[in-house]
MISEVEX-145841 format. One record per residue (C-alpha): x, y, z; residue number from 1; residue in one letter. Coordinates in Angstrom, 3 decimals, padded with zeros to 6 digits. Layout:
{r {X,Y,Z},NUM,"a"}
...
// end
This chain:
{r {014.026,005.385,031.043},1,"x"}
{r {012.950,005.162,027.384},2,"x"}
{r {009.461,006.316,026.548},3,"x"}
{r {007.031,003.580,025.474},4,"x"}
{r {004.954,003.956,022.331},5,"x"}
{r {001.849,001.835,021.835},6,"x"}
{r {000.967,001.007,018.208},7,"x"}
{r {-002.450,-000.263,017.177},8,"x"}
{r {-001.978,-002.425,014.084},9,"x"}
{r {000.391,-005.264,013.189},10,"x"}
{r {000.472,-004.907,009.408},11,"x"}
{r {003.332,-003.498,007.358},12,"x"}
{r {002.666,000.093,008.477},13,"x"}
{r {002.469,-000.725,012.184},14,"x"}
{r {005.477,-003.053,012.125},15,"x"}
{r {007.627,-000.622,010.142},16,"x"}
{r {006.664,002.108,012.617},17,"x"}
{r {007.674,-000.130,015.517},18,"x"}
{r {010.975,-000.936,013.809},19,"x"}
{r {011.801,002.739,013.191},20,"x"}
{r {010.992,003.618,016.802},21,"x"}
{r {013.042,000.762,018.263},22,"x"}
{r {015.988,001.825,016.074},23,"x"}
{r {015.679,005.279,017.648},24,"x"}
{r {015.695,003.933,021.206},25,"x"}
{r {011.989,003.777,022.061},26,"x"}
{r {010.206,000.956,023.851},27,"x"}
{r {007.224,-000.290,021.827},28,"x"}
{r {004.042,-002.299,022.316},29,"x"}
{r {002.291,-003.551,019.157},30,"x"}
{r {-001.371,-004.496,019.513},31,"x"}
{r {-002.920,-006.624,016.774},32,"x"}
{r {-006.486,-007.942,016.754},33,"x"}
{r {-005.479,-011.040,014.813},34,"x"}
{r {-003.425,-013.885,016.232},35,"x"}
{r {-000.675,-013.294,013.649},36,"x"}
{r {001.172,-010.339,012.127},37,"x"}
{r {001.002,-009.076,008.557},38,"x"}
{r {-001.827,-011.413,007.623},39,"x"}
{r {-004.548,-009.018,006.494},40,"x"}
{r {-003.994,-006.294,003.850},41,"x"}
{r {-000.222,-006.873,003.991},42,"x"}
{r {-000.474,-010.594,003.274},43,"x"}
{r {-000.600,-010.970,-000.526},44,"x"}
{r {-000.519,-007.520,-002.090},45,"x"}
{r {000.926,-006.714,-005.511},46,"x"}
{r {004.534,-006.927,-004.322},47,"x"}
{r {005.767,-004.010,-006.412},48,"x"}
{r {007.774,-001.325,-004.629},49,"x"}
{r {006.684,001.239,-007.155},50,"x"}
{r {008.314,004.469,-006.056},51,"x"}
{r {007.770,006.590,-009.172},52,"x"}
{r {004.217,005.478,-009.997},53,"x"}
{r {002.319,007.007,-007.123},54,"x"}
{r {-000.293,009.241,-008.761},55,"x"}
{r {-003.586,009.124,-006.809},56,"x"}
{r {-006.614,007.360,-008.250},57,"x"}
{r {-008.568,010.630,-008.037},58,"x"}
{r {-007.911,012.555,-011.251},59,"x"}
{r {-009.750,014.522,-013.928},60,"x"}
{r {-011.619,012.179,-016.241},61,"x"}
{r {-011.764,009.320,-013.759},62,"x"}
{r {-015.497,009.773,-012.900},63,"x"}
{r {-016.496,009.507,-016.582},64,"x"}
{r {-014.071,006.635,-017.121},65,"x"}
{r {-015.456,004.897,-014.045},66,"x"}
{r {-018.991,005.054,-015.461},67,"x"}
{r {-017.730,003.241,-018.540},68,"x"}
{r {-015.976,000.679,-016.388},69,"x"}
{r {-019.118,-000.025,-014.387},70,"x"}
{r {-021.044,-000.796,-017.560},71,"x"}
{r {-018.533,-003.510,-018.469},72,"x"}
{r {-018.445,-007.033,-017.116},73,"x"}
{r {-014.637,-007.028,-017.070},74,"x"}
{r {-014.243,-003.696,-015.314},75,"x"}
{r {-011.249,-003.098,-013.020},76,"x"}
{r {-013.539,-001.000,-010.805},77,"x"}
{r {-016.699,-002.151,-009.074},78,"x"}
{r {-018.984,000.147,-007.085},79,"x"}
{r {-021.805,-001.185,-004.962},80,"x"}
{r {-023.735,001.781,-003.488},81,"x"}
{r {-024.797,001.151,000.085},82,"x"}
{r {-026.951,002.833,002.709},83,"x"}
{r {-023.741,003.898,004.385},84,"x"}
{r {-023.028,007.587,005.105},85,"x"}
{r {-019.285,006.828,005.309},86,"x"}
{r {-019.288,005.532,001.735},87,"x"}
{r {-021.160,008.561,000.400},88,"x"}
{r {-018.946,011.026,002.277},89,"x"}
{r {-015.836,009.287,000.948},90,"x"}
{r {-017.180,009.240,-002.613},91,"x"}
{r {-018.122,012.939,-002.454},92,"x"}
{r {-014.625,013.847,-001.247},93,"x"}
{r {-013.105,011.602,-003.922},94,"x"}
{r {-015.070,013.351,-006.670},95,"x"}
{r {-013.988,016.730,-005.280},96,"x"}
{r {-010.354,015.593,-005.634},97,"x"}
{r {-010.831,014.552,-009.278},98,"x"}
{r {-009.180,017.660,-010.693},99,"x"}
{r {-005.902,017.831,-012.568},100,"x"}
{r {-004.400,020.482,-010.290},101,"x"}
{r {-005.314,018.544,-007.136},102,"x"}
{r {-003.989,015.307,-008.605},103,"x"}
{r {-000.654,016.881,-009.505},104,"x"}
{r {-000.219,018.403,-006.074},105,"x"}
{r {-001.038,015.141,-004.297},106,"x"}
{r {001.140,013.135,-006.688},107,"x"}
{r {004.056,015.424,-005.784},108,"x"}
{r {003.478,014.759,-002.076},109,"x"}
{r {003.380,011.000,-002.670},110,"x"}
{r {006.485,011.033,-004.859},111,"x"}
{r {008.415,012.917,-002.170},112,"x"}
{r {007.402,010.354,000.447},113,"x"}
{r {007.991,007.396,-001.885},114,"x"}
{r {011.553,008.362,-002.754},115,"x"}
{r {012.313,008.921,000.926},116,"x"}
{r {010.805,005.501,001.667},117,"x"}
{r {013.083,003.925,-000.929},118,"x"}
{r {016.155,005.491,000.681},119,"x"}
{r {014.957,004.425,004.148},120,"x"}
{r {014.540,000.786,003.107},121,"x"}
{r {017.983,000.936,001.492},122,"x"}
{r {019.465,002.118,004.802},123,"x"}
{r {017.697,-000.615,006.777},124,"x"}
{r {018.876,-003.286,004.351},125,"x"}
{r {022.475,-002.077,004.244},126,"x"}
{r {022.991,-000.881,007.830},127,"x"}
{r {020.918,-003.539,009.591},128,"x"}
{r {021.304,-006.433,007.144},129,"x"}
{r {017.514,-006.617,006.816},130,"x"}
{r {016.734,-009.305,004.249},131,"x"}
{r {014.794,-012.536,003.790},132,"x"}
{r {011.796,-011.087,001.940},133,"x"}
{r {012.777,-011.687,-001.709},134,"x"}
{r {013.780,-008.087,-002.295},135,"x"}
{r {015.214,-007.287,-005.725},136,"x"}
{r {015.817,-004.196,-007.816},137,"x"}
{r {014.298,-005.677,-010.967},138,"x"}
{r {012.881,-002.601,-012.707},139,"x"}
{r {009.335,-001.987,-013.852},140,"x"}
{r {007.551,-001.734,-017.193},141,"x"}
{r {004.227,000.065,-017.459},142,"x"}
{r {002.854,-001.472,-020.652},143,"x"}
{r {000.140,-000.115,-022.944},144,"x"}
{r {-002.331,-001.866,-025.223},145,"x"}
{r {-003.402,001.138,-027.269},146,"x"}
{r {-001.425,003.927,-028.879},147,"x"}
{r {-003.392,006.813,-027.360},148,"x"}
{r {-002.748,005.854,-023.729},149,"x"}
{r {000.899,005.128,-024.603},150,"x"}
{r {001.322,008.543,-026.198},151,"x"}
{r {-000.306,010.256,-023.215},152,"x"}
{r {002.062,008.468,-020.826},153,"x"}
{r {005.083,009.254,-022.978},154,"x"}
{r {004.321,012.975,-022.748},155,"x"}
{r {003.796,012.923,-018.969},156,"x"}
{r {006.743,011.013,-017.499},157,"x"}
{r {006.963,011.327,-013.717},158,"x"}
{r {010.779,011.384,-013.816},159,"x"}
{r {012.239,011.787,-017.336},160,"x"}
{r {015.770,011.348,-015.973},161,"x"}
{r {014.991,007.873,-014.653},162,"x"}
{r {012.391,006.607,-017.120},163,"x"}
{r {012.726,005.300,-020.667},164,"x"}
{r {010.147,005.045,-023.454},165,"x"}
{r {010.343,001.623,-025.152},166,"x"}
{r {008.741,000.276,-028.320},167,"x"}
{r {007.104,-003.166,-028.379},168,"x"}
{r {010.261,-004.734,-029.839},169,"x"}
{r {012.446,-003.036,-027.220},170,"x"}
{r {010.122,-004.356,-024.482},171,"x"}
{r {010.532,-007.896,-025.785},172,"x"}
{r {014.302,-007.457,-025.923},173,"x"}
{r {014.349,-006.317,-022.308},174,"x"}
{r {011.799,-008.871,-021.081},175,"x"}
{r {011.469,-012.013,-023.258},176,"x"}
{r {008.133,-012.939,-021.640},177,"x"}
{r {006.652,-009.972,-023.547},178,"x"}
{r {007.578,-011.355,-026.982},179,"x"}
{r {004.010,-012.349,-027.855},180,"x"}
{r {002.205,-009.957,-025.486},181,"x"}
{r {-000.313,-007.497,-027.034},182,"x"}
{r {001.440,-004.266,-026.028},183,"x"}
{r {002.372,-001.361,-028.303},184,"x"}
{r {005.035,000.019,-025.963},185,"x"}
{r {005.969,000.758,-022.368},186,"x"}
{r {007.589,003.135,-019.914},187,"x"}
{r {010.575,001.515,-018.202},188,"x"}
{r {011.945,002.543,-014.810},189,"x"}
{r {015.130,000.562,-014.063},190,"x"}
{r {015.440,001.180,-010.310},191,"x"}
{r {011.970,000.077,-009.188},192,"x"}
{r {011.938,-002.854,-006.771},193,"x"}
{r {009.946,-005.897,-005.724},194,"x"}
{r {009.509,-007.842,-002.504},195,"x"}
{r {007.250,-010.062,-000.431},196,"x"}
{r {005.301,-007.780,001.902},197,"x"}
{r {004.268,-010.603,004.228},198,"x"}
{r {007.854,-011.834,004.356},199,"x"}
{r {008.985,-008.285,005.124},200,"x"}
{r {006.521,-008.153,008.026},201,"x"}
{r {007.882,-011.425,009.403},202,"x"}
{r {011.469,-010.174,009.178},203,"x"}
{r {010.565,-006.954,010.979},204,"x"}
{r {008.731,-008.919,013.670},205,"x"}
{r {011.742,-011.196,014.187},206,"x"}
{r {014.081,-008.204,014.537},207,"x"}
{r {011.687,-006.519,016.941},208,"x"}
{r {011.426,-009.621,019.140},209,"x"}
{r {015.211,-009.979,019.174},210,"x"}
{r {015.654,-006.338,020.190},211,"x"}
{r {014.132,-006.864,023.636},212,"x"}
{r {012.425,-003.474,023.251},213,"x"}
{r {009.143,-004.580,021.671},214,"x"}
{r {006.169,-006.373,023.206},215,"x"}
{r {003.482,-007.944,021.014},216,"x"}
{r {-000.138,-008.251,022.157},217,"x"}
{r {-001.759,-010.535,019.573},218,"x"}
{r {-005.400,-011.521,019.344},219,"x"}
{r {-006.435,-008.441,021.319},220,"x"}
{r {-008.741,-005.893,019.716},221,"x"}
{r {-008.866,-002.307,020.967},222,"x"}
{r {-012.447,-001.616,022.014},223,"x"}
{r {-012.038,002.005,023.149},224,"x"}
{r {-009.501,004.775,023.603},225,"x"}
{r {-009.679,006.808,026.794},226,"x"}
{r {-008.743,010.477,026.816},227,"x"}
{r {-008.622,013.444,029.175},228,"x"}
{r {-007.515,017.082,028.926},229,"x"}
{r {-006.398,016.882,025.289},230,"x"}
{r {-004.417,013.649,025.587},231,"x"}
{r {-005.112,009.940,025.306},232,"x"}
{r {-004.575,008.144,028.602},233,"x"}
{r {-005.319,004.461,027.981},234,"x"}
{r {-006.748,001.911,025.605},235,"x"}
{r {-009.303,-000.725,026.462},236,"x"}
{r {-008.719,-004.318,025.358},237,"x"}
{r {-012.032,-005.812,026.303},238,"x"}
{r {-011.999,-005.932,030.094},239,"x"}
{r {-008.339,-004.857,030.341},240,"x"}
{r {-007.229,-001.231,030.503},241,"x"}
{r {-003.719,-000.482,029.262},242,"x"}
{r {-002.238,002.964,030.118},243,"x"}
{r {-000.370,004.671,027.261},244,"x"}
{r {002.295,007.373,027.048},245,"x"}
{r {002.276,007.783,023.258},246,"x"}
{r {-000.263,006.122,020.939},247,"x"}
{r {-000.048,005.462,017.180},248,"x"}
{r {-003.066,004.331,015.174},249,"x"}
{r {-001.904,002.212,012.234},250,"x"}
{r {-004.785,-000.239,011.972},251,"x"}
{r {-005.534,000.200,008.280},252,"x"}
{r {-009.172,000.524,007.261},253,"x"}
{r {-010.263,-000.602,010.734},254,"x"}
{r {-008.801,002.607,012.150},255,"x"}
{r {-012.005,004.445,011.276},256,"x"}
{r {-013.835,002.457,013.973},257,"x"}
{r {-011.552,003.936,016.661},258,"x"}
{r {-013.453,007.210,016.816},259,"x"}
{r {-012.544,010.013,019.202},260,"x"}
{r {-014.109,013.476,019.545},261,"x"}
{r {-012.455,015.854,017.085},262,"x"}
{r {-010.667,013.054,015.222},263,"x"}
{r {-011.872,012.631,011.646},264,"x"}
{r {-010.530,009.663,009.682},265,"x"}
{r {-011.717,009.883,006.046},266,"x"}
{r {-010.949,006.244,005.257},267,"x"}
{r {-012.741,003.678,003.161},268,"x"}
{r {-011.610,000.182,002.154},269,"x"}
{r {-010.891,-000.436,-001.526},270,"x"}
{r {-010.933,-004.195,-001.952},271,"x"}
{r {-008.242,-005.669,-004.166},272,"x"}
{r {-007.531,-009.226,-005.296},273,"x"}
{r {-004.437,-011.261,-006.055},274,"x"}
{r {-003.280,-014.604,-007.361},275,"x"}
{r {-000.019,-016.163,-006.224},276,"x"}
{r {000.989,-018.400,-009.114},277,"x"}
{r {003.709,-021.075,-008.705},278,"x"}
{r {006.502,-020.871,-011.293},279,"x"}
{r {008.124,-024.102,-012.470},280,"x"}
{r {011.143,-024.793,-014.665},281,"x"}
{r {008.951,-025.071,-017.777},282,"x"}
{r {007.313,-021.676,-017.257},283,"x"}
{r {008.240,-018.287,-018.685},284,"x"}
{r {007.233,-015.633,-016.180},285,"x"}
{r {008.329,-012.010,-016.514},286,"x"}
{r {011.321,-011.139,-014.354},287,"x"}
{r {010.749,-007.388,-014.646},288,"x"}
{r {007.660,-006.119,-012.819},289,"x"}
{r {004.805,-005.378,-015.233},290,"x"}
{r {001.843,-003.045,-014.904},291,"x"}
{r {-000.771,-003.603,-017.620},292,"x"}
{r {-001.984,-000.009,-017.739},293,"x"}
{r {-005.180,-000.527,-019.732},294,"x"}
{r {-006.385,-003.520,-017.721},295,"x"}
{r {-005.069,-002.211,-014.382},296,"x"}
{r {-003.289,-005.479,-013.528},297,"x"}
{r {000.162,-005.733,-011.953},298,"x"}
{r {002.585,-008.655,-012.202},299,"x"}
{r {005.560,-009.173,-009.895},300,"x"}
{r {007.872,-012.166,-009.656},301,"x"}
{r {008.505,-012.893,-005.978},302,"x"}
{r {010.983,-015.739,-005.725},303,"x"}
{r {009.479,-018.733,-007.509},304,"x"}
{r {005.982,-017.272,-007.573},305,"x"}
{r {004.232,-014.751,-009.773},306,"x"}
{r {001.994,-012.306,-007.917},307,"x"}
{r {-000.892,-011.048,-010.072},308,"x"}
{r {-002.966,-008.289,-008.469},309,"x"}
{r {-005.844,-006.121,-009.632},310,"x"}
{r {-009.259,-004.600,-008.995},311,"x"}
{r {-010.728,-001.752,-006.982},312,"x"}
{r {-014.021,-002.805,-005.380},313,"x"}
{r {-015.850,-000.106,-003.414},314,"x"}
{r {-018.332,-002.421,-001.766},315,"x"}
{r {-018.205,-001.622,001.943},316,"x"}
{r {-016.402,-003.346,004.812},317,"x"}
{r {-016.859,-006.831,003.386},318,"x"}
{r {-013.576,-008.778,003.039},319,"x"}
{r {-015.197,-011.789,001.352},320,"x"}
{r {-013.616,-013.068,-001.842},321,"x"}
{r {-015.764,-012.569,-004.958},322,"x"}
{r {-015.081,-015.669,-007.113},323,"x"}
{r {-016.119,-013.892,-010.310},324,"x"}
{r {-013.441,-011.221,-009.827},325,"x"}
{r {-010.762,-013.878,-009.393},326,"x"}
{r {-011.969,-015.759,-012.464},327,"x"}
{r {-011.623,-012.513,-014.444},328,"x"}
{r {-008.082,-011.834,-013.194},329,"x"}
{r {-007.006,-015.386,-013.955},330,"x"}
{r {-008.493,-015.251,-017.453},331,"x"}
{r {-006.833,-011.929,-018.272},332,"x"}
{r {-003.482,-013.040,-016.843},333,"x"}
{r {-003.589,-016.248,-018.879},334,"x"}
{r {-004.471,-014.234,-021.970},335,"x"}
{r {-001.436,-011.975,-021.475},336,"x"}
{r {001.137,-014.455,-020.096},337,"x"}
{r {-000.163,-017.965,-020.877},338,"x"}
{r {003.094,-019.693,-019.903},339,"x"}
{r {003.919,-017.664,-016.787},340,"x"}
{r {003.037,-020.285,-014.186},341,"x"}
{r {000.613,-022.925,-012.896},342,"x"}
{r {-002.553,-020.854,-012.833},343,"x"}
{r {-004.673,-023.816,-011.730},344,"x"}
{r {-002.557,-024.020,-008.539},345,"x"}
{r {-002.748,-020.284,-007.796},346,"x"}
{r {-003.503,-019.149,-004.248},347,"x"}
{r {-006.413,-016.703,-004.285},348,"x"}
{r {-006.685,-013.732,-001.952},349,"x"}
{r {-008.564,-010.488,-001.305},350,"x"}
{r {-007.491,-007.576,000.880},351,"x"}
{r {-008.963,-004.258,002.013},352,"x"}
{r {-006.733,-001.316,001.130},353,"x"}
{r {-007.262,001.613,003.550},354,"x"}
{r {-007.671,004.655,001.285},355,"x"}
{r {-008.241,008.363,001.752},356,"x"}
{r {-010.251,010.177,-000.952},357,"x"}
{r {-007.157,012.081,-002.110},358,"x"}
{r {-004.843,009.067,-002.048},359,"x"}
{r {-002.510,010.858,000.387},360,"x"}
{r {-002.018,009.080,003.739},361,"x"}
{r {-002.631,010.653,007.137},362,"x"}
{r {000.769,010.914,008.783},363,"x"}
{r {001.599,012.843,011.931},364,"x"}
{r {000.087,014.581,014.928},365,"x"}
{r {-003.573,014.957,015.847},366,"x"}
{r {-005.552,017.281,018.094},367,"x"}
{r {-004.544,014.991,020.970},368,"x"}
{r {-000.985,015.823,021.983},369,"x"}
{r {000.205,012.221,022.329},370,"x"}
{r {-001.879,010.586,019.577},371,"x"}
{r {-000.355,010.002,016.139},372,"x"}
{r {-001.664,008.619,012.853},373,"x"}
{r {000.053,006.495,010.225},374,"x"}
{r {-002.677,005.213,007.940},375,"x"}
{r {-004.572,005.602,004.664},376,"x"}
{r {-001.808,004.462,002.281},377,"x"}
{r {-004.226,002.694,-000.071},378,"x"}
{r {-002.455,000.460,-002.584},379,"x"}
{r {000.939,001.977,-001.667},380,"x"}
{r {001.315,000.615,001.860},381,"x"}
{r {004.399,-001.512,001.163},382,"x"}
{r {005.948,001.219,-000.995},383,"x"}
{r {005.469,003.988,001.579},384,"x"}
{r {005.823,001.999,004.823},385,"x"}
{r {009.494,002.579,005.634},386,"x"}
{r {009.488,006.291,004.909},387,"x"}
{r {006.229,006.872,006.777},388,"x"}
{r {007.585,004.958,009.775},389,"x"}
{r {010.852,006.880,009.868},390,"x"}
{r {009.078,010.244,009.648},391,"x"}
{r {006.634,009.362,012.413},392,"x"}
{r {009.533,008.289,014.604},393,"x"}
{r {011.183,011.657,013.993},394,"x"}
{r {007.976,013.456,014.935},395,"x"}
{r {007.486,011.476,018.148},396,"x"}
{r {011.148,012.021,018.997},397,"x"}
{r {010.704,015.766,018.396},398,"x"}
{r {013.352,015.771,015.667},399,"x"}
{r {013.433,017.778,012.469},400,"x"}
{r {011.762,015.599,009.821},401,"x"}
{r {013.856,014.341,006.911},402,"x"}
{r {011.376,015.659,004.326},403,"x"}
{r {008.678,018.331,004.262},404,"x"}
{r {005.425,016.892,005.587},405,"x"}
{r {003.182,019.459,003.935},406,"x"}
{r {000.123,017.652,002.592},407,"x"}
{r {000.162,014.803,005.118},408,"x"}
{r {-001.100,016.597,008.241},409,"x"}
{r {-004.012,014.686,009.820},410,"x"}
{r {-005.202,017.896,011.505},411,"x"}
{r {-006.136,019.264,008.088},412,"x"}
{r {-007.876,016.106,006.864},413,"x"}
// end
C-alpha cells in the first residue's frame, strides 16, 4: 500500500509538491486553511519565471541603499519597525547576510535550484501535457535607467553564455513597446519564461483530483502538530485529530506559526503588490518580460493582461492593501508604458512573500524523522516550485536527489 503524505499548504509550493509525489506513486492529502487553492501569495504574483535572476535581496550595499529608499516617498522598500521579536531577529540575520561573499554563495544555490526547476517544469509540460496557464518562453529584459547600474550589470552577468547586452536602440528593435521608454540599455535572456501562477495552481489541482491519489481538505486550519519520540504523529484541525505518516509544511509565511520544539523557521513576510491590467486591441504592451531594475518593477504579459508587480514592505503580518503603494505603482507604470493597457480597470492585489533572511528556501528534512519543509521561497515561489517539489519527493522516497542540496538544509537554518 502506498505511503500517504500530508501537506500543509495549498499554494503553488504545496500543490507542486503534491503533484511531484503523486507522479512518484504516493498518496497525498493537501490541507489548506482557505476555501480555495492558490488564492493567497500564489494568486497574482509577478508571473515571471525568472530562472537566471535569482540573486538574494541580502547583499553588500543594500543596508545603505535601503536607508536612502526609506527617505524617499517613492521607495520600492518600506520598513515599519514593530515591537515584534520575530521582525528584529529576521532583520538582524538579514543584515548579517549582506556580504558579497555570502550573496554569491547563496545566489549559486538558487541558480542551481532554478535551472533544475526549469527542466522539471519542461518535463511536466512535455511528458504530462500540463498546460492551460498561459505559459510562454518569451524572454526577459532587465532594463536600466542610468549608465552606472547598466555598466555594473554588464560586468556581472549571471550566465554570459545565455545573456546578451543590448543598447537602448537594440532594446526597441527587440521590443517595440520600449521605443519611447527611458532606458539606456538592458540585459536580455532569451529563454526566460512567463505564466499565470494561479492558473498553474488550478491545473495542478485538476490533475491531482483526476489522479484519484489526492484528497483535499479545504477551509481547515492546522491548529497544532502532535509529536512523540522524534516523529510527528498527527495534526489537529480544530476538534479533529488526523494521524500522519509523513508531513510536509508548505504553508508559506504562516508556517512560522506551526512551532515545534527544536524546529526553527526563520521566516518573515515581505509584502508585495501587483496590478493586473487588461490589454485591448488599441494597446501596446511589452511582449517580452521586463524588469525595471532601478525602480524594482516587473512587467509580464499573461495572455491578454499585463501583470505589473513591485514593492517590498516589511510591515509585519498584515496583508491589507496600502492604497498609496498601488497609486505609486500605477503612476510609475503609466510613466514607463503609457499605452500598455487599461490602467483604470486594473485589478489591485497584495500578497505576503514568505522569505528567509538569506533568500534561500528551507527544503528537506528536519530533526523530526518524518517531518519535511518546503518553504521560504520569497519572491521566487513560482520559479522554484517545480524543482523544489521534485527534490522533496526524491527525499521522501529515499532516492538520490537530482541536484546537490547543500545550502538548503533546514537543520542548519
